[in-house]
C-alpha positions in Angstrom: 45.2 55.0 77.0 47.7 57.8 77.5 49.8 60.4 74.9 52.9 58.7 73.5 56.0 61.0 74.5 55.7 64.1 73.6 58.6 63.3 70.9 56.4 60.5 69.5 52.8 62.9 69.1 54.8 65.0 67.5 55.4 63.1 65.0 52.6 61.6 64.3 51.2 65.1 64.5 53.2 65.8 61.4 52.5 63.1 59.6 48.7 64.2 59.0 50.7 67.4 57.9 53.1 65.5 55.4 52.9 63.2 51.7 53.0 59.9 53.3 49.5 58.3 54.5 49.1 55.9 57.3 46.3 54.6 59.6 46.1 54.8 63.5 43.1 52.6 65.1 42.0 51.2 67.7 39.3 48.7 68.1 36.9 47.7 70.5 37.1 46.8 73.7 40.6 47.0 73.5 43.4 49.0 75.1 46.4 49.4 72.3 46.2 50.8 68.8 47.5 49.8 65.9 49.7 51.6 63.4 50.1 50.8 59.4 51.9 53.5 57.6 52.8 53.9 54.0 56.2 54.9 53.3 56.9 55.2 49.3 54.3 56.4 46.4 51.0 57.6 46.0 48.7 55.6 47.2 46.5 53.2 45.3 43.4 54.9 44.7 40.5 52.0 43.9 37.8 52.8 40.5 35.0 49.9 41.7 35.1 48.0 45.3 34.8 44.9 44.0 39.1 45.6 42.9 39.2 45.1 46.8 39.1 41.0 46.0 42.6 40.5 47.5 44.0 43.0 48.4 45.7 44.1 52.1 45.5 46.9 53.7 44.0 50.1 55.6 40.9 51.2 53.3 39.0 54.4 53.2 36.2 54.6 51.2 33.6 57.0 50.2 30.2 57.5 50.7 30.5 57.8 46.6 33.7 57.4 44.6 34.4 60.2 41.9 38.3 61.0 41.5 37.6 64.3 44.1 37.1 61.6 47.3 38.8 57.9 45.5 38.3 54.3 47.6 42.0 54.5 48.9 44.8 51.2 49.8 47.1 52.2 52.4 49.9 49.9 51.8 51.4 48.5 54.9 54.2 48.7 54.1 55.3 49.2 58.3 53.2 47.8 60.5 53.2 48.1 64.4 51.0 47.3 67.9 50.7 49.4 70.8 53.0 52.8 71.4 56.4 51.1 71.9 56.1 49.1 68.7 54.6 52.5 67.0 57.2 54.1 68.6 60.0 52.8 67.3 58.4 52.7 64.0 58.1 56.5 63.7 61.2 57.2 65.3 63.1 54.7 62.6 61.7 56.6 59.4 64.3 57.9 57.9 62.5 61.0 57.3 62.3 61.6 61.1 63.6 64.6 61.8 62.3 66.0 58.5 58.8 65.6 59.6 59.0 68.2 62.9 60.2 71.0 60.9 56.4 70.4 58.8 54.0 72.9 58.9 50.3 73.2 58.2 49.7 75.3 55.3 47.9 78.4 55.2 44.4 78.1 53.9 41.4 80.5 53.8 39.6 79.2 56.4 35.2 78.0 56.0 32.9 81.4 56.8 31.2 81.5 60.0 27.7 79.5 59.7 25.6 80.2 62.6 22.8 76.8 64.1 20.3 79.1 62.8 21.3 78.7 59.1 22.6 75.5 59.8 19.3 74.5 61.1 17.2 76.4 58.5 19.5 74.4 55.5 18.5 71.1 57.4 14.7 72.2 57.3 14.3 72.5 53.6 16.5 69.2 53.0 14.4 67.6 55.3 11.0 69.3 53.9 12.5 67.6 50.1 12.6 64.6 51.8 10.3 63.3 54.2 7.3 64.9 50.7 8.6 61.4 48.7 8.4 59.1 51.4 4.9 59.9 52.4 3.7 59.1 49.1 5.0 55.9 49.6 8.7 56.8 47.0 10.8 54.8 49.5 10.4 53.5 52.9 14.1 55.5 54.4 15.7 57.9 53.4 18.7 58.5 55.9 19.1 63.1 56.5 22.9 64.0 57.5 24.4 67.1 57.9 28.2 69.1 58.3 29.4 71.1 60.8 32.4 73.3 60.2 34.1 74.2 63.5 37.3 76.5 63.8 40.4 75.4 66.1 43.0 76.5 66.9 46.8 75.9 65.4 48.2 74.1 68.1 45.6 72.0 67.7 46.2 67.7 68.4 44.9 65.4 65.9 46.8 63.0 68.1 45.9 63.7 71.1 42.1 63.9 70.1 42.5 60.0 68.2 43.1 58.9 72.4 40.6 61.2 74.0 38.4 59.3 71.8 39.7 56.6 72.2 39.0 57.2 76.5 35.9 58.0 75.5 34.4 55.3 73.4 35.3 52.1 75.3 32.9 50.1 72.7 33.6 51.7 69.4 36.2 51.6 66.5 38.0 54.3 67.1 41.2 55.9 63.8 42.9 58.5 62.7 43.9 58.1 59.1 46.2 60.5 56.5 46.2 59.9 53.4 47.9 63.0 50.8 44.4 62.5 48.6 41.7 61.9 51.7 43.3 65.1 54.0 43.4 63.6 57.5 40.0 61.5 59.2 38.9 61.3 63.2 35.7 59.1 63.2 34.3 56.7 66.5 32.3 54.5 64.7 30.0 51.6 66.7 28.9 50.4 62.9 30.3 46.6 61.9 30.3 46.7 58.1 32.6 43.9 57.7 34.4 41.9 60.5 35.9 38.0 60.2 38.6 35.5 59.2 39.2 31.9 57.8 35.5 31.0 56.9 34.0 33.3 60.2 32.2 35.8 59.1 29.7 39.2 61.5 27.7 41.5 60.2 25.0 43.9 61.7 21.8 45.5 61.3 22.5 49.0 64.0 19.6 51.6 63.5 17.3 53.7 65.7 18.3 55.9 68.1 17.7 57.3 71.5 20.1 59.3 74.1 21.6 58.2 77.5 19.2 58.7 80.3 21.8 59.9 82.9 24.1 56.6 82.5 20.9 54.2 81.9 20.1 53.1 78.6 16.5 53.3 78.1 14.5 49.7 76.4 11.5 51.6 75.2 11.2 51.8 71.3 8.9 52.9 69.0 7.4 51.8 65.8 9.8 54.1 63.6 12.8 54.0 65.3 12.1 49.8 65.1 11.3 49.6 62.2 14.2 51.8 61.1 16.2 49.1 62.3 14.1 46.2 61.0 14.7 47.0 57.4 18.4 46.7 58.0 17.9 43.9 59.0 15.8 42.7 56.1 17.8 43.9 53.7 21.1 41.4 54.8 19.0 39.0 55.7 18.8 39.4 51.8 22.5 39.7 50.7 23.3 37.0 52.8 21.0 34.6 52.7 19.7 32.0 54.8 23.0 30.4 56.3 23.9 32.7 59.0 23.3 32.6 63.3 21.3 36.7 64.4 22.0 37.7 68.0 19.2 40.5 68.9 17.1 43.4 67.8 19.0 44.3 71.6 19.9 47.6 72.9 23.5 48.5 72.1 25.5 51.6 74.4 27.7 54.1 71.7 28.5 57.2 74.1 25.5 59.0 75.4 23.8 56.9 72.4 21.9 54.4 72.5 21.1 51.9 70.0 19.1 49.1 67.9 21.8 46.5 67.0 21.4 42.9 65.4 24.1 40.5 64.5 24.3 38.3 61.8 27.1 35.9 61.6 27.4 34.4 59.0 30.2 31.4 56.9 32.4 32.6 53.9 33.8 29.1 52.4 35.7 31.7 49.8 37.0 35.3 50.8 38.8 35.4 47.4 36.2 38.0 45.9 34.8 40.2 48.9 35.8 43.1 47.4 31.8 41.7 45.9 29.8 41.0 49.0 31.4 44.7 50.4 30.0 45.9 46.6 25.9 44.7 47.4 26.5 45.9 51.7 27.5 49.6 50.8 26.3 51.9 51.2 23.2 49.9 53.8 20.7 50.9 54.4 21.2 52.4 57.5 23.5 55.7 56.0 21.4 55.1 52.5 17.7 54.1 52.5 15.3 51.1 50.8 14.6 50.8 47.6 18.9 50.8 48.0 20.0 52.3 44.5 16.5 55.1 44.1 17.7 56.1 47.9 21.3 56.5 46.5 20.9 58.6 43.7 17.9 60.8 45.6 20.5 61.5 48.5 23.5 62.6 45.6 20.5 65.0 44.3 19.0 66.1 47.1 20.7 66.4 50.8 22.8 69.7 49.9 25.5 69.2 50.1 28.5 66.1 49.9 29.3 63.8 52.7 33.2 62.5 50.8 34.4 59.9 53.0 32.1 60.3 55.5 29.0 56.9 55.2 31.7 55.3 54.0 33.8 52.9 55.2 37.1 52.3 56.8 38.9 49.7 58.3 41.6 46.9 58.5 41.3 44.2 55.1 43.4 41.6 55.0 41.0 38.1 53.8 44.5 35.9 55.0 44.1 37.4 58.0 41.7 38.9 60.0 39.5 41.9 58.7 37.9 44.8 60.5 35.9 47.5 58.4 33.9 49.2 59.8 31.3 52.1 58.6 32.4 55.5 58.7 30.4 57.4 61.8 30.9 59.7 64.1 33.7 61.6 62.1 35.5 64.7 61.0 37.7 66.0 59.1 40.5 67.9 59.9 42.2 70.6 57.4 44.6 73.7 59.1 42.6 75.7 61.4 38.9 74.2 61.3 37.0 70.9 61.4 34.1 69.4 60.2 31.9 67.3 61.7 29.4 65.2 60.2 26.0 63.3 61.3 23.2 61.8 60.0 19.6 59.5 60.9 16.9 57.5 59.6 13.5 60.1 57.8 11.1 57.5 57.5 7.4 59.0 56.5 6.3 59.6 60.3 9.6 61.6 61.2 9.6 64.4 62.9 12.2 67.6 61.9 12.8 68.2 65.8 13.6 64.8 66.7 15.8 64.8 63.1 17.5 67.6 64.4 18.6 67.1 67.9 19.3 63.3 66.7 21.6 64.7 64.7 23.4 67.4 67.2 23.5 64.5 69.6 25.9 62.0 67.5 28.0 65.1 66.4 28.4 65.5 69.9 30.6 62.8 70.0 33.4 64.6 68.2 33.0 67.3 69.8 34.0 66.4 73.0 37.2 65.1 71.4 37.4 68.5 69.7 37.0 70.7 72.9 38.1 68.9 76.4 36.2 70.5 78.6 33.0 70.1 76.4 30.6 68.1 78.2 28.7 65.5 75.8 25.2 65.3 76.8 
């Protein structure tokens, strides 16, 4: 995918500093992107996932809904597909000329945190997580972390989006901005729910290994198999027996591979899609089991705010086509800095060094689009 012309690139970057809400996204194995923009008014904020029933628009849901991180729906006042349509739509905005005068607001940058300090904090959190696992209070917990990097004032969110599209053809790529959520870019391999009509699809994606010189490793150890198995079993309980399965199989996501099982099922009535999303989110792939207890434990012991990381994001239209993904391998962009997020499943058999390395490998997905010269290993 190529960048649009400089004028359109500048307009899209300026949109990330505006009071307008928009999303730009590209689905896996496609070359063109979709654009959704709300022309006026505040973005809709929902207090409960079940309120998504019969909604249409671009959705961004946090890990934990709160006044600070609400579930938001971008109303599709303008929709466009591919750069020609998108360029025409943006150029025709009444505020297009004014957008080009938008400047980044000066904010105090977050203090620099060394990798040694990051690892020390992660180690302390890992100890809090591993103890109840070894005591069999949980089957699985997901431990994540964030890392803030300083960026140049001329950093282009759109250029990062395009780099992600080119680097990761297997993933759903998005750039989303609202005054409520801020600006986010992500590259996620995990479908939460997709489909149209009566035919629907979700996945169990868990377990992680790095690529080996462009060769996909296939020898999964018991820890990774168990981790993915917990997610698959949970989905079977939610969906029921009337579904078709494919997997588990090894699926590539950038420079990593995961174990994946596809679940295909029928929904006779899509009016209550929000109820199904309420049951699916958060999946054990980003939370743990038992789900409710693991969710509370993470909130009390992880040590930081996940914000919209490990929530879900994408297009919702129960009368058309829906494509919702778990918000993984993502970053929040602020003036002068960006915060990267990554996590991994922890079992009683987990070891600190391998888990720390895994989260670093996942953060590299975003680092490679932050810094074009960065070699994603």
